[in-house]
N, C-alpha and C positions, 0 to 999 in steps of 0.2 A: 788979729784975724787968723783963722786956721788956714794952713796951706792945703793944697789938693791932696797931698799924700796923707796928712793926718785925717782929713775927711774920709778918704778911702779906707784907712785903717779902722776908723770907728764904724764905718758901714759894714766892713767884713766882720768885726767883732760882734756887732749886733746880729748879723746873719748867723754867726756860729752859735750864739746864745739861743737864737730861734731854732737852729738845727737840733740842738740838745733837747729843747722842749718838745719839738716834733717827734724826736726819737722815742720819748717816753710814752707816746700814744700807742706804741706797739707792745708795751709792757704786758707780759703774760701770754703773748700770742706768737712770738717769733722763735722761742727756744727750740733747738739749741743754737739758733742763729743769733747774732747780736742785735742790739737796738741801734737803729741808724735813722738819722734825719738829714735832709739836704735842702739847701736854699740856693736858688739861681739868681744871680745879680747881673743887671745890664742897664747901662745908662744911669747909674747911681741909685737904682731902686730894685726892689724884689720883683722878679717877673715870673717866678715859679717856685714851688716848694712841694715837698713830699716826704713820706716816711715809710719804712718797711712795716706794713700793717699786720702781716701774718706769714708764717712759713709757707713757701710756695708761691707767694704773691710777688709782684714786681718790687725791686729794691728801691731805696729812697731816691737815688740819683735819677733812675728812669722815671719815677713818679714826678720828680721836679721838672724833667724835660717835657713830659706829657702835659703837666700843668701849664707850662709856658706856651706850648703850642695851642692848648685849649684857649688861652687868652689872646691868641693871635700874634704871639711873639716868636720870632726866629731865634733860637738859642745860639746861633753862630756868633763867636766872639765874646760870649758871656763868661762869667766867673761862677764856678760851682763851689759852694761851701758845704762841707760834709764832716761829720764827727768821726768817721772811720774810713780807712783806706778803701777805695773802690775795689771790688773783687775783679779778678782777672781769669776766672776759671768757670767752666760750666757746672752748674748744680741743678737746682730746680728751675733756674732762669739763666739766660746767657750772661756773659761777663759785662759788668758795668763799664769797664774800660773801653770796650768796643762801642758802647752807646755814646760815651763822651767824645771819643775820637770821631765817630760818624757825625755827631752834632757840631763838630768843629768848635768845641769849647776852647777858650783861650787860656784859662788858668783854673787851677783847682787848689783850694785851701782845705787842708785836712788836719783834724785835731790829733788823731792817734793812729799809729800803724796797726794793721790787723795782724795779730800773732798767728793766725791760721797758717800752717806751713804751705798751703796752696796759694797764699797771698804773700804775707810777710815781706813787704817791700817791692815785690815783683810788680804790683799794680802801679807803683810810682815810676818804676823803670820803664814800663810800657808807655805810660802817659808822656813821660819826658822824651822818649824816643820818637813819639808822634808830634813833638813840638809844643806840647802843652806845658806851661809853667806849673810847677808843683811846689807848694809851701806846706811844711808839716810842723805841728807843735802848738798851734794856737789853741789855748784852753785844753791842753793835753791831759792834765791831771783830772779835770772835770769829766772829760770824755772817758778816761780810763775807769773812773769810779762808776760811771753810768753802766759800763760793761764789765764790771768785776766778775760777775758770774761767768760770762762767756770766756773771759781771759783765763780764769782758773781752769775751766773745763777743757779749753783748747790745750793749755800747757800740760795738764795732768790726766785728762780723761776721767776726772773725779768730780763729783758735784760740789758746789759751794753750799756749805751747811750753816744755817742760821738757827740759833737756839732762841726760842721765843717763850716768854713767860709773863705772868702777872702775879705780883706778890705784894704782901703788906710791907710796911717799912722795916719790920724785923725779919724779912725774908721768908715768910710763910705763904704757901700756895693753897693750903687747905687746913680745915680744922682737924682735930684728932679723929672725928667721925668720918672724915673724907669730904665734907661739904666744902665746895669752893665757889659756888655760884651765888652772888657775883662779888669777887674781890674788887675788881676794877669797874669803872663806869661805862656808860653807853659809848662815849667817844673812843675809849680804848678797845671796846669790842668791835666797833666799826673798823678801827685800825687793823685788828687781827684779820678781819675779812679781806681788807685791802692787801694784806701780806699774802694771804692764800691765793689771791689773783696773780701775784707776781711770780710765785715759785712753781716749779714743775711738780713737786710732791710735798705732802704734809705728813709728818710722822708722829705717832704717839705710841705709848706702851699699852699693853693690854689692860693694865690696872685703870688707866684713864677711860678706856671703853667700858669696863665693868662698872666704874663709879658714876660716869657722866652720860654714857651712851650718846656721844657726839655724832654729828653728821659729817663734820670735817669738809664742808663744801663752801664755796664762795657764794654768798647770797646778797651781793650788792645789786641794787636795782640798776638796770641798764637797758638801752634800746635794743641791744643785741646780746645774746648770752655769752658769757665769758667761758673760756676753756677751763674746765674743772681740774684741780690738781689731782695727781695720783694719791690715793689714801694708802698709807703704809702703817700697819699695826705690827709692832714687835711682840711676838707671842711664842716664846720658845716651846711651851708645852700645850699649845692649842687650848687655852682656857677661855677663849672668847665665846660669849653666848651666841648660839645660832639665831637668836632673836635680835641681836644688835643691829642698829640702823646701818652701820657701814657694811654689813654682809647681807642686807635684805634684798639687794638687787634692784631696789626701787630708787636709789639715788643716782643723779647724773655723775658721770665719771666712773673710774675703776678703783677697786680696792685690792691691795696686795697684803696678804697675811704672811709675814716673814717668820718662819719657824726653823727648827733644827731636827736632825735625826737622833733618835727615832721619834717621829711624830705619830700621833694617833691617826692611822690611815683611814679608819672609819669616820672620824670627826672631819678629817681633811676632805673626804668625799662629800660629806654632808654640807660643808661650808662652800664647796666649789659650785658656782652657778654663773650665769651670764653677768659679767662685770666684776666677778670675785675670783681671785687666783690665790691658791695656797702654794708657797714656794719654800723649799728647804735651802738653807744656807749653812756654811760651816759654823761650828760652835766654839765658844771660848772654853777655857779650862773650867769655868764655873757652869757651863752648860747653857749659856745664853747665846743668842745670835751674835756672831762676830760682826760688829759694825763696820770695820775696815773692809772686810771681804764683801759685805752686802753693798756698801756704797760704791765700791769699785765696780761691782757687777752692774749696778744701776747706771753708773757713769758710762760704761761701755755701751749701754743701750740708748744713750742720748738724754738721760736724765741729768740735767746740768745744775740743778739746784734743789735743795730739800729744806723745808721749814719744819723744825722740830718743836712741837707744842707740848712736850712733856708726857708724863709727869716727872717728878723729881728724880726717880731712879734712871730714867732714860736720859734726862738732861745731864746728869752727872756722868753717866756712862759715855755719852758723846764727847764730853769734855775730857774725860780720862783717856779715851781711845785716841785722841788727837785729830778727830775728823772735823771738829767745830771750827768755823772761821769767824763767826760774828755772833754777838749777843744783842737781842732786841727785847728789853725788859721794861714792862710797865710797873711802876711802883705806886701803889695806892696809899693815900695818907691815913692808914689804919694800922693798928698794932693788935696782933692776934695773941701772941705769947703762948706759953705752954710747952712742956717738954715733949709731948706726944703729937703736937700739931706737925704738919708736913712741911718740910723745908724745900726751897727751890731746887737745891742740888742734894739729892738724897744719898750721897756716898762720900767717903773721905777723899778730898782732893789735895790736901796738903798736910804734912806732918809738922811743919814749922811755918812761922809767918813768912819767912823768906821764900817758901815754896808756894805761897798763895798766888793764884793766877791773876796777873795784871790785865787791865783792859787798855788798849791803845786807840788813839784817835777818838776818844769818847765825846759824845754829844748828849745834851739834855734838852728835852722839849716838853712843854706843857700840853697835856691832852685834856682840857676842860676839867682840871683839878687833879688828875693823875699825872705822873711824870714818866715820860719815855726816855730811858737811858739806853744808848746804843754805843757799841765799841767793838774792837777786833781783838782776837786772842793772840795774834802775832803781829809784831810791829811792821813786818814787811808787807802785810796786806794793806797797809794804810796809804801806800803810794806806789806808782808804777815802777816796774823794774826793767 
């Protein structure tokens, strides 16, 4: 027979798993804030739960307290289980530590410390000083992975960059003619839309716009509209057609055309319209937009994540520049072949086998016949630091 302590530990572990699932409900809506879910326990059962649903809205802990009171439960003496350290500063909302202290919560179980310098352990100290027991570390790795984007942005003020592609088994993303629709199947294309919902921005090169004229929007059916990602088109010489969908002004969300000096000022004026901005960034020695400078500028504006959808030249440039953090690659069970067909990475990445870029923490998942391969470009990204 299990003793009372083991029963309590199992209940808290289940509550933390629930908090992590609740946190995911805010995906795509809270940036640059973290994903947070909270569960309130009292009398051996869940009496309240909540999550941070959108930037500017109440935080998860406050939502859980509201939920408990809505159920007619006084949260006094309850245990709060939350995946991230409660905030202790004023932002869009008051400190969660104040709400927990005012509710006379007895104990708080937290998976992961908030790296934000405004918090970073101070929330724990405030709660402990108020007599609340604080336990830290339960499912810490899972909680850190959930907020990888947030943690990188807080530490570096640079966005987390994911390279996304769909390729044949021999690494081709298009025929020599440029035809690429569709290498992958419907499930993989749905996955791509889901990724767009998760990240702040989606980036492509101008060649992709010229060849495919994509919308670069999230088109998942939902009872409420999702926040659309910022569309970024890398276009050093402003070759983008004025008729392209991404500059039509008719799509939801905004488009940023990233170019260099000297840009065609007349073309820039012609492209600029509501929802479309042409912006000049520093250039590399080859005359292309400097990806490091551009992503740093975007990170300083609160863009915490970028999904790079190609094509091959842009994917290769992102990897060569060192800005890429993660690969999300769909492999279709097809072989295209041909010396002139277009490869996933369209530039030289290694002069020797020893210089080939490894993937760390790699996972493989079946997507209705296609295979999703994911991994990280640096080993330190795979676990909390």
